[in-house]
N, CA, C and O atoms as a MOPAC input file, in Angstrom:
PM7 MOZYME 1SCF
protein

 N     -1.54300 1    18.28500 1     6.70500 1
 C     -0.80200 1    16.79400 1     6.21300 1
 C     -0.86900 1    16.27400 1     5.29700 1
 O     -1.78700 1    16.19500 1     4.48100 1
 N      0.66700 1    15.61300 1     5.34200 1
 C      1.16600 1    15.57700 1     3.99300 1
 C      0.25000 1    14.31100 1     3.66400 1
 O     -0.72000 1    13.79100 1     4.21600 1
 N      1.15100 1    14.00100 1     2.28000 1
 C      0.44200 1    13.05400 1     0.95000 1
 C      0.32700 1    11.68700 1     1.55600 1
 O     -0.72500 1    11.05100 1     1.48000 1
 N      1.29300 1    11.27500 1     2.09800 1
 C      1.44500 1     9.98500 1     2.42500 1
 C      0.41700 1     9.54700 1     3.53300 1
 O     -0.07100 1     8.44200 1     3.76900 1
 N      0.26200 1    10.64600 1     4.07500 1
 C     -0.78600 1    10.36900 1     5.85200 1
 C     -2.13100 1    10.34800 1     5.29200 1
 O     -3.04700 1     9.61700 1     5.66700 1
 N     -2.16000 1    11.03600 1     4.55300 1
 C     -3.86000 1    11.08400 1     3.66800 1
 C     -4.23200 1     9.55300 1     3.34700 1
 O     -4.97300 1     8.76700 1     3.93700 1
 N     -3.47800 1     9.42700 1     2.24400 1
 C     -3.07400 1     8.21700 1     1.37100 1
 C     -3.31900 1     6.85800 1     2.79900 1
 O     -3.97300 1     5.81700 1     2.86400 1
 N     -2.67600 1     7.37700 1     3.46900 1
 C     -2.60700 1     6.08000 1     4.81400 1
 C     -4.13600 1     6.32200 1     5.88100 1
 O     -4.38000 1     5.80600 1     6.97100 1
 N     -4.67700 1     6.95300 1     5.35300 1
 C     -5.99900 1     7.17500 1     6.68600 1
 C     -6.80000 1     6.83200 1     5.49900 1
 O     -7.77200 1     6.09800 1     5.67800 1
 N     -6.51500 1     7.28800 1     4.22500 1
 C     -7.99000 1     6.67400 1     3.55200 1
 C     -7.55900 1     5.16100 1     3.37200 1
 O     -8.40300 1     4.61000 1     2.66600 1
 N     -6.63100 1     4.35400 1     3.72300 1
 C     -6.78700 1     2.90000 1     3.81100 1
 C     -7.30500 1     2.38100 1     4.32100 1
 O     -8.10400 1     1.47100 1     4.09700 1
 N     -6.70000 1     3.20700 1     5.74200 1
 C     -7.18800 1     2.50800 1     7.19100 1
 C     -8.94000 1     2.84700 1     7.28500 1
 O     -9.68300 1     2.03500 1     7.83500 1
 N     -9.29500 1     3.71000 1     6.87900 1
 C    -10.96200 1     3.68700 1     6.75000 1
 C    -11.93500 1     3.06700 1     6.19400 1
 O    -13.15100 1     3.12900 1     6.37200 1
 N    -10.87000 1     2.06400 1     5.04900 1
 C    -11.82600 1     0.89300 1     4.59600 1
 C    -13.09700 1     1.46600 1     3.71000 1
 O    -13.80900 1     0.71600 1     3.04300 1
 N    -13.28400 1     2.84900 1     3.78900 1
 C    -14.78400 1     2.58800 1     3.13100 1
 C    -14.79500 1     2.84100 1     1.19700 1
 O    -15.67400 1     2.74200 1     0.34100 1
 N    -12.92300 1     3.29700 1     1.16700 1
 C    -13.23200 1     3.46600 1    -0.78600 1
 C    -11.73000 1     2.76100 1    -1.32100 1
 O    -10.90500 1     3.45300 1    -1.91800 1
 N    -11.51900 1     1.45000 1    -1.05700 1
 C    -10.83700 1     0.68100 1    -1.52600 1
 C    -10.23800 1     0.73300 1    -3.12100 1
 O     -9.12400 1     0.60900 1    -3.62900 1
 N    -11.91300 1     1.04200 1    -3.72100 1
 C    -11.70100 1     0.55100 1    -5.31700 1
 C    -11.05000 1     2.61600 1    -5.74000 1
 O    -10.97900 1     3.18200 1    -6.83100 1
 N    -10.78900 1     3.03000 1    -4.62900 1
 C    -10.47700 1     4.07100 1    -5.68400 1
 C     -9.12600 1     5.00100 1    -5.31900 1
 O     -8.88300 1     6.18300 1    -5.56400 1
 N     -8.42300 1     4.05400 1    -4.68800 1
 C     -7.34800 1     4.46800 1    -4.16300 1
 C     -6.43300 1     4.54600 1    -5.50000 1
 O     -6.60100 1     3.68000 1    -6.35900 1
 N     -5.36900 1     5.66900 1    -5.71200 1
 C     -4.39000 1     5.68800 1    -6.62300 1
 C     -3.31100 1     4.50400 1    -6.73900 1
 O     -2.60200 1     4.25800 1    -5.76400 1
 N     -3.21200 1     3.92700 1    -7.67300 1
 C     -1.58200 1     3.10500 1    -7.67200 1
 C     -0.75900 1     3.97500 1    -7.54900 1
 O      0.23000 1     3.58100 1    -6.93000 1
 N     -0.71700 1     5.04000 1    -7.87700 1
 C      0.71300 1     5.55400 1    -7.63800 1
 C      0.82900 1     6.40300 1    -6.31900 1
 O      1.92700 1     6.90100 1    -6.06900 1
 N     -0.41800 1     6.64300 1    -5.29500 1
 C     -0.62800 1     6.86700 1    -4.55200 1
 C     -0.11000 1     5.99900 1    -3.46300 1
 O      0.81100 1     6.35100 1    -2.72700 1
 N     -0.71100 1     4.87500 1    -3.37900 1
 C     -0.49400 1     3.92800 1    -2.33700 1
 C      1.18400 1     3.53600 1    -2.92600 1
 O      2.10700 1     3.47900 1    -2.11300 1
 N      1.36400 1     3.33600 1    -4.11500 1
 C      2.96100 1     2.96100 1    -4.10500 1
 C      3.76600 1     4.08200 1    -3.75900 1
 O      4.75100 1     3.48700 1    -3.32100 1
 N      4.04000 1     5.34200 1    -3.64900 1
 C      4.34700 1     6.61400 1    -2.89800 1
 C      4.34300 1     6.07800 1    -1.61300 1
 O      5.41000 1     6.04800 1    -1.00100 1
 N      3.17200 1     5.58300 1    -1.02100 1
 C      2.93600 1     5.72100 1     0.60100 1
 C      4.04000 1     4.48000 1     0.89500 1
 O      4.78300 1     4.67900 1     1.85600 1
 N      4.18700 1     3.41900 1     0.27200 1
 C      4.86400 1     2.45100 1     0.45000 1
 C      6.39500 1     2.23700 1     0.76600 1
 O      7.00400 1     1.68200 1     1.68100 1
 N      6.81800 1     3.02600 1    -0.57200 1
 C      8.11400 1     3.64400 1    -0.39100 1
 C      7.99300 1     4.41700 1     0.72400 1
 O      8.10500 1     3.65500 1     1.68400 1
 N      7.79300 1     5.73100 1     1.16100 1
 C      7.73300 1     6.59700 1     1.88000 1
 C      7.96500 1     5.32400 1     3.79700 1
 O      8.75000 1     5.52400 1     4.72400 1
 N      7.26900 1     4.56600 1     3.69300 1
 C      7.41300 1     3.62400 1     5.23000 1
 C      8.62700 1     2.69500 1     4.71200 1
 O      8.67900 1     1.55400 1     5.17100 1
 N      9.58600 1     3.10200 1     3.80600 1
 C     10.59200 1     2.31600 1     3.51700 1
 C     10.47500 1     0.83400 1     3.22900 1
 O     11.10100 1    -0.05100 1     3.81300 1
 N      9.53000 1     0.66500 1     2.18500 1
 C      9.58600 1    -0.79800 1     1.57400 1
 C     10.27800 1    -0.69800 1     0.15600 1
 O     10.24500 1     0.32400 1    -0.53000 1
 N     10.84800 1    -1.75900 1    -0.17000 1
 C     11.48600 1    -1.80200 1    -1.17200 1
 C     10.72700 1    -2.77100 1    -2.17300 1
 O      9.89800 1    -3.65700 1    -1.96900 1
 N     11.44100 1    -2.17200 1    -3.58500 1
 C     10.15700 1    -2.04000 1    -4.44600 1
 C     11.03200 1    -3.21700 1    -5.88600 1
 O     11.97500 1    -2.96300 1    -6.63500 1
 N     10.35100 1    -4.21100 1    -5.77200 1
 C     10.66100 1    -4.91700 1    -7.28200 1
 C      9.75200 1    -4.67800 1    -8.20100 1
 O      8.74800 1    -4.11500 1    -7.76500 1
 N      9.76500 1    -4.92900 1    -9.39100 1
 C      9.25300 1    -4.71400 1   -10.21700 1
 C      9.47300 1    -6.20200 1   -11.89400 1
 O     10.38300 1    -6.61000 1   -12.61700 1
 N      8.27600 1    -6.40100 1   -11.73900 1
 C      8.75700 1    -8.06800 1   -12.53700 1
 C      7.59700 1    -7.49500 1   -13.84300 1
 O      6.56600 1    -6.91500 1   -13.50500 1
 N      7.82700 1    -7.67000 1   -14.88900 1
 C      6.00700 1    -7.26900 1   -16.07800 1
 C      5.52700 1    -5.87000 1   -15.24700 1
 O      5.95300 1    -4.73800 1   -15.01900 1
 N      4.18800 1    -6.84000 1   -14.90800 1
 C      3.27300 1    -5.66900 1   -13.79600 1
 C      2.78900 1    -6.41200 1   -12.55600 1
 O      1.70100 1    -6.70200 1   -12.06000 1
 N      3.68900 1    -6.53600 1   -12.36200 1
 C      3.93000 1    -6.97200 1   -10.96000 1
 C      4.99300 1    -5.90800 1    -9.99100 1
 O      6.19000 1    -5.68000 1   -10.16500 1
 N      4.23000 1    -5.47700 1    -9.12500 1
 C      5.05000 1    -4.55600 1    -8.48100 1
 C      5.23100 1    -5.26400 1    -6.83600 1
 O      4.32300 1    -5.20500 1    -6.00800 1
 N      6.45300 1    -5.86600 1    -6.59400 1
 C      6.33600 1    -6.81900 1    -5.30800 1
 C      7.00300 1    -5.46300 1    -3.85900 1
 O      7.85700 1    -4.63400 1    -4.17300 1
 N      6.57600 1    -5.50200 1    -2.80100 1
 C      7.25200 1    -4.73700 1    -2.00800 1
 C      7.45700 1    -6.08900 1    -0.50500 1
 O      6.76800 1    -7.01600 1    -0.08200 1
 N      8.85300 1    -5.44800 1    -0.12600 1
 C      8.93000 1    -6.15600 1     0.90800 1
 C      9.84700 1    -5.44100 1     1.93600 1
 O     10.67400 1    -4.82200 1     1.26700 1
 N      9.96300 1    -5.34100 1     2.60600 1
 C     10.48700 1    -4.18100 1     3.82300 1
 C     11.39900 1    -5.31100 1     5.07500 1
 O     10.80000 1    -6.37000 1     5.25800 1
 N     12.22500 1    -5.21000 1     5.58100 1
 C     12.81000 1    -6.26800 1     6.33900 1
 C     11.88600 1    -5.60600 1     7.98400 1
 O     11.56500 1    -4.46500 1     8.31700 1
 N     11.65200 1    -7.47000 1     8.93100 1
 C     10.99100 1    -7.01200 1     9.78600 1
 C      9.50900 1    -7.44400 1     9.51900 1
 O      8.95000 1    -8.04600 1    10.43600 1
 N      8.91400 1    -7.24000 1     8.53900 1
 C      7.71600 1    -7.67100 1     7.74700 1
 C      7.34500 1    -8.89400 1     7.07600 1
 O      7.26000 1    -8.99700 1     5.85300 1
 N      7.11200 1    -9.88100 1     7.96100 1
 C      6.78400 1   -11.30100 1     6.94100 1
 C      6.65400 1   -11.43200 1     5.28100 1
 O      7.30200 1   -11.87300 1     4.33200 1
 N      4.93100 1   -10.51200 1     5.65900 1
 C      4.32500 1   -10.56100 1     4.49100 1
 C      4.96900 1    -9.95500 1     3.04900 1
 O      5.75800 1    -9.01400 1     3.13800 1
 N      4.64300 1   -10.47500 1     1.78600 1
 C      5.11900 1    -9.57300 1     0.65000 1
 C      3.90600 1    -9.07900 1    -0.07900 1
 O      2.97700 1    -9.70300 1    -0.59200 1
 N      4.15200 1    -7.82700 1     0.00600 1
 C      2.88700 1    -6.76100 1    -1.06200 1
 C      2.99400 1    -7.34300 1    -2.66000 1
 O      4.02100 1    -7.63500 1    -3.27200 1
 N      2.13800 1    -7.38500 1    -2.94100 1
 C      2.61000 1    -8.05700 1    -4.25700 1
 C      0.96400 1    -7.29000 1    -5.11500 1
 O     -0.19600 1    -7.69400 1    -5.03100 1
 N      1.51300 1    -6.13800 1    -5.85600 1
 C      0.64600 1    -5.36300 1    -6.80000 1
 C      0.30400 1    -5.56700 1    -7.39400 1
 O      0.46300 1    -6.77700 1    -7.55900 1
 N     -0.75600 1    -4.76600 1    -8.74800 1
 C     -0.98900 1    -4.69000 1   -10.29100 1
 C     -1.49400 1    -3.39300 1   -10.04100 1
 O     -1.61400 1    -2.92800 1    -8.90800 1
 N     -1.80400 1    -2.77900 1   -11.12800 1
 C     -2.34400 1    -1.97800 1   -11.63800 1
 C     -3.86200 1    -2.02000 1   -12.03200 1
 O     -3.83900 1    -3.22500 1   -12.27800 1
 N     -5.27500 1    -1.64200 1   -12.31100 1
 C     -6.21900 1    -1.58000 1   -12.52300 1
 C     -6.87500 1     0.10300 1   -13.44500 1
 O     -7.77900 1     0.92100 1   -13.27400 1
 N     -6.19700 1    -0.03700 1   -14.02900 1
 C     -6.18900 1     1.57700 1   -14.72100 1
 C     -4.53800 1     2.63400 1   -13.53200 1
 O     -3.37000 1     2.49200 1   -13.17100 1
 N     -5.43600 1     3.36200 1   -13.47600 1
 C     -4.49200 1     4.33700 1   -12.32500 1
 C     -4.77200 1     3.89200 1   -10.60600 1
 O     -4.09500 1     4.15100 1    -9.61100 1
 N     -5.90200 1     3.21600 1   -10.74000 1
 C     -6.03600 1     2.91300 1    -9.12600 1
 C     -5.64500 1     1.62200 1    -9.06900 1
 O     -5.58500 1     0.91800 1   -10.07800 1
 N     -5.26700 1     1.09700 1    -7.55700 1
 C     -5.15300 1    -0.54900 1    -7.06100 1
 C     -6.16500 1    -1.00000 1    -6.90000 1
 O     -7.27600 1    -0.53800 1    -6.63800 1
 N     -5.67800 1    -2.18700 1    -7.10100 1
 C     -7.03500 1    -3.09200 1    -7.12000 1
 C     -7.33200 1    -3.12600 1    -6.10700 1
 O     -6.49500 1    -2.56900 1    -5.39700 1
 N     -8.68400 1    -3.76600 1    -5.22700 1
 C     -9.52000 1    -3.18700 1    -4.13100 1
 C     -9.11900 1    -4.44000 1    -3.14000 1
 O     -9.24000 1    -4.34000 1    -1.91900 1
 N     -8.50300 1    -5.93300 1    -3.95100 1
 C     -8.24700 1    -6.84800 1    -2.44800 1
 C     -6.82200 1    -6.95800 1    -2.39600 1
 O     -6.28000 1    -7.94000 1    -1.88600 1
 N     -6.11900 1    -5.90700 1    -2.94600 1
 C     -4.19300 1    -5.57200 1    -2.59400 1
 C     -4.58700 1    -4.35300 1    -1.45400 1
 O     -4.08100 1    -4.11500 1    -0.35700 1
 N     -5.55100 1    -3.77800 1    -2.08500 1
 C     -5.70700 1    -2.68900 1    -0.49300 1
 C     -5.60600 1    -2.90200 1     0.65800 1
 O     -4.78200 1    -2.59700 1     1.52000 1
 N     -6.80300 1    -3.63900 1     0.62400 1
 C     -6.70600 1    -4.66000 1     1.95500 1
 C     -5.65700 1    -5.00100 1     2.40100 1
 O     -5.21300 1    -4.82300 1     3.53600 1
 N     -5.12000 1    -5.60800 1     1.36300 1
 C     -3.85200 1    -6.73300 1     2.07300 1
 C     -3.14100 1    -5.57100 1     2.49500 1
 O     -2.82400 1    -5.83400 1     3.65500 1
 N     -2.63200 1    -4.22800 1     2.16400 1
 C     -1.74800 1    -3.16300 1     2.41600 1
 C     -2.54100 1    -2.97000 1     3.85000 1
 O     -1.88700 1    -2.95800 1     4.89200 1
 N     -4.00400 1    -2.81700 1     3.86500 1
 C     -4.60900 1    -1.72600 1     5.14200 1
 C     -3.87500 1    -3.27300 1     6.19800 1
 O     -3.18900 1    -3.02300 1     7.18800 1
 N     -4.16100 1    -4.74800 1     5.78200 1
 C     -3.80700 1    -5.97500 1     6.71300 1
 C     -2.10100 1    -5.64300 1     7.22600 1
 O     -1.70800 1    -6.06500 1     8.31300 1
 N     -1.40600 1    -5.03700 1     6.52200 1
 C      0.11100 1    -5.60300 1     7.09400 1
 C      0.19100 1    -4.02800 1     7.82800 1
 O      1.02700 1    -3.82800 1     8.70900 1
 N     -0.71900 1    -2.97500 1     7.39800 1
 C     -0.30300 1    -1.64900 1     8.41800 1
 C     -0.45300 1    -2.03300 1     9.24600 1
 O      0.45600 1    -2.26000 1    10.04600 1
 N     -2.22800 1    -2.40600 1     9.54200 1
 C     -2.50500 1    -2.90300 1    10.95500 1
 C     -1.77800 1    -3.89700 1    11.77800 1
 O     -1.97700 1    -3.84600 1    12.99200 1
 N     -1.01200 1    -4.74400 1    11.33700 1
 C     -0.60600 1    -5.82200 1    11.77200 1
 C      0.78600 1    -5.47500 1    11.89700 1
 O      1.53800 1    -6.37200 1    12.27800 1
 N      1.26400 1    -4.34600 1    11.64900 1
 C      2.81100 1    -4.16900 1    12.22800 1
 C      2.93000 1    -2.71100 1    13.12700 1
 O      3.88600 1    -2.19300 1    13.70500 1
 N      1.12500 1    -2.19200 1    12.92200 1
 C      1.50600 1    -0.62100 1    13.59000 1
 C      2.55000 1    -0.03100 1    12.54000 1
 O      3.69300 1    -0.08100 1    12.99500 1
 N      2.49100 1     0.38100 1    11.57100 1
 C      2.74700 1     1.78800 1    10.48500 1
 C      2.18000 1     2.51300 1    10.12900 1
 O      2.55500 1     3.21500 1     9.19000 1
 N      1.28400 1     2.62800 1    10.59400 1
 C      0.54700 1     3.71300 1    10.73000 1
 C      0.31600 1     5.01700 1    11.98000 1
 O     -0.43900 1     5.98600 1    12.05700 1
 N      1.40300 1     4.43900 1    12.86700 1
 C      2.25700 1     5.53200 1    13.50000 1
 C      1.11000 1     5.61000 1    14.86100 1
 O      1.42700 1     6.56100 1    15.57500 1
 N      0.05800 1     4.98000 1    15.32200 1
 C     -0.14600 1     4.71900 1    16.55500 1
 C     -0.22300 1     3.27600 1    16.89400 1
 O     -0.41700 1     2.92400 1    18.05700 1

């Protein structure tokens, strides 16, 4: 199983939102075709056909838990998990 799939499964499981690496979630979003714009500490992700924009900031080397929940909501709403 690829790294991006493992990160996606971890996000969808929802049991460790505070332990997902920022670089892991960033790589997964780029793999899924999101465009990234960086403004200071904010990383903003957009994708055509996706209404929401995902705004993320680092919390050390991890992603912030509430932002992981936002990513999970987008993955589920737009069926980006492949199922």
